[in-house]
C-alpha positions as CSV (number, residue, x, y, z in Angstrom):
1,M,90.2,-103.7,-42.8
2,S,92.7,-101.0,-43.1
3,D,95.4,-102.8,-41.1
4,T,97.4,-103.4,-44.3
5,R,100.3,-101.2,-45.2
6,L,102.9,-101.2,-48.0
7,V,106.1,-102.9,-46.9
8,F,108.1,-102.9,-50.1
9,S,107.6,-101.5,-53.6
10,T,109.8,-101.7,-56.6
11,G,107.8,-99.0,-58.4
12,S,109.0,-95.4,-58.3
13,S,106.8,-92.7,-56.8
14,N,104.9,-90.5,-59.3
15,T,104.5,-87.6,-56.8
16,C,106.8,-84.6,-56.4
17,T,109.0,-84.7,-53.3
18,Q,108.6,-80.9,-52.8
19,C,104.9,-80.2,-53.2
20,G,103.4,-83.7,-53.1
21,K,101.4,-83.3,-56.3
22,V,101.4,-85.8,-59.2
23,L,104.4,-85.1,-61.4
24,H,102.5,-84.1,-64.5
25,K,100.7,-81.4,-62.4
26,C,103.7,-80.3,-60.5
27,K,105.1,-76.8,-61.3
28,C,108.2,-77.0,-59.1
29,P,111.4,-75.5,-60.7
30,E,113.4,-78.8,-60.3
31,N,110.6,-81.0,-61.8
32,P,112.4,-83.2,-64.4
33,E,109.2,-83.1,-66.6
34,S,109.4,-79.3,-67.0
35,V,112.0,-77.4,-69.0
36,N,112.3,-73.6,-68.5
37,G,108.8,-73.6,-66.9
38,E,107.2,-75.3,-69.9
39,E,105.5,-78.7,-69.6
40,V,107.3,-81.5,-71.3
41,V,104.9,-84.2,-72.6
42,Q,106.1,-87.8,-72.7
43,I,105.3,-89.9,-75.7
44,S,105.9,-93.7,-75.3
45,R,104.8,-97.0,-76.9
46,Q,103.3,-99.8,-74.9
47,T,102.3,-103.4,-75.7
48,K,102.1,-104.9,-72.2
49,G,98.7,-106.3,-71.5
50,R,97.4,-105.7,-75.0
51,K,98.1,-109.1,-76.6
52,G,101.0,-107.7,-78.6
53,A,99.0,-104.8,-80.1
54,G,101.0,-101.6,-79.5
55,V,99.6,-98.3,-78.5
56,T,101.2,-94.8,-78.3
57,L,100.7,-93.2,-74.9
58,I,100.9,-89.4,-74.5
59,K,101.3,-88.4,-70.8
60,G,101.7,-85.0,-69.1
61,I,99.3,-82.8,-71.0
62,T,97.7,-80.3,-68.7
63,G,94.2,-79.0,-69.1
64,T,90.6,-80.0,-68.5
65,E,89.2,-83.4,-69.4
66,K,87.2,-81.7,-72.3
67,E,90.4,-80.1,-73.7
68,L,92.2,-83.5,-73.4
69,K,89.4,-85.3,-75.3
70,E,89.5,-82.6,-78.0
71,L,93.2,-82.9,-78.5
72,A,92.9,-86.7,-78.6
73,K,90.2,-86.4,-81.3
74,Q,92.5,-84.1,-83.3
75,L,95.5,-86.5,-82.9
76,K,93.4,-89.6,-83.9
77,S,92.2,-87.7,-87.0
78,H,95.7,-86.6,-87.9
79,C,97.1,-90.1,-87.5
80,G,94.1,-91.8,-89.1
81,V,93.7,-94.3,-86.3
82,G,91.5,-94.8,-83.2
83,G,92.2,-94.2,-79.6
84,T,90.9,-93.0,-76.3
85,T,91.7,-91.0,-73.1
86,K,92.1,-92.8,-69.8
87,S,92.8,-90.9,-66.5
88,G,94.7,-88.0,-68.2
89,I,96.6,-90.2,-70.7
90,I,95.9,-90.2,-74.4
91,E,96.1,-93.6,-76.0
92,I,96.5,-93.8,-79.8
93,Q,96.4,-97.1,-81.6
94,G,99.7,-98.3,-83.2
95,D,103.2,-96.8,-83.1
96,Q,102.4,-93.2,-83.9
97,R,105.2,-91.6,-81.8
98,Q,106.9,-89.5,-84.5
99,I,103.6,-88.3,-86.0
100,A,102.3,-87.4,-82.6
101,K,105.5,-85.5,-81.7
102,Q,105.4,-83.5,-84.9
103,Y,101.7,-82.7,-84.4
104,L,102.2,-81.6,-80.8
105,A,105.2,-79.4,-81.9
106,S,103.0,-77.7,-84.5
107,K,100.5,-76.9,-81.6
108,G,103.4,-75.4,-79.6
109,I,103.6,-78.3,-77.1
110,T,107.1,-79.5,-76.2
111,A,107.2,-83.3,-76.3
112,R,109.9,-85.9,-75.9
113,L,110.0,-89.6,-76.8
114,A,110.2,-91.9,-73.7
115,G,111.3,-95.5,-73.6
116,G,113.1,-97.5,-76.3
């Protein structure tokens, strides 16, 4: 049945309020994820739901799925660890935030560390 509707949510919306697109695909000038028209990739670390094993998440990279998988392959090789891509997010095993940020900067991609 489709009689259910969302009554309350504590999660923030991941869509742009101006164009309605997902934030990492939004090109609006006031988008907080873009600086001077450039995309800003977010690099974070997550352990939740992974039995204590941390992974580095890289979000906000635009491009095709094939380009994303190729970049993930290069990052995994550069870091010397495994990983995968899931729904537009690159997951690299372990805490590889600094290495990933330096590698993306060498490729001309602006990245920032997110989270603590």
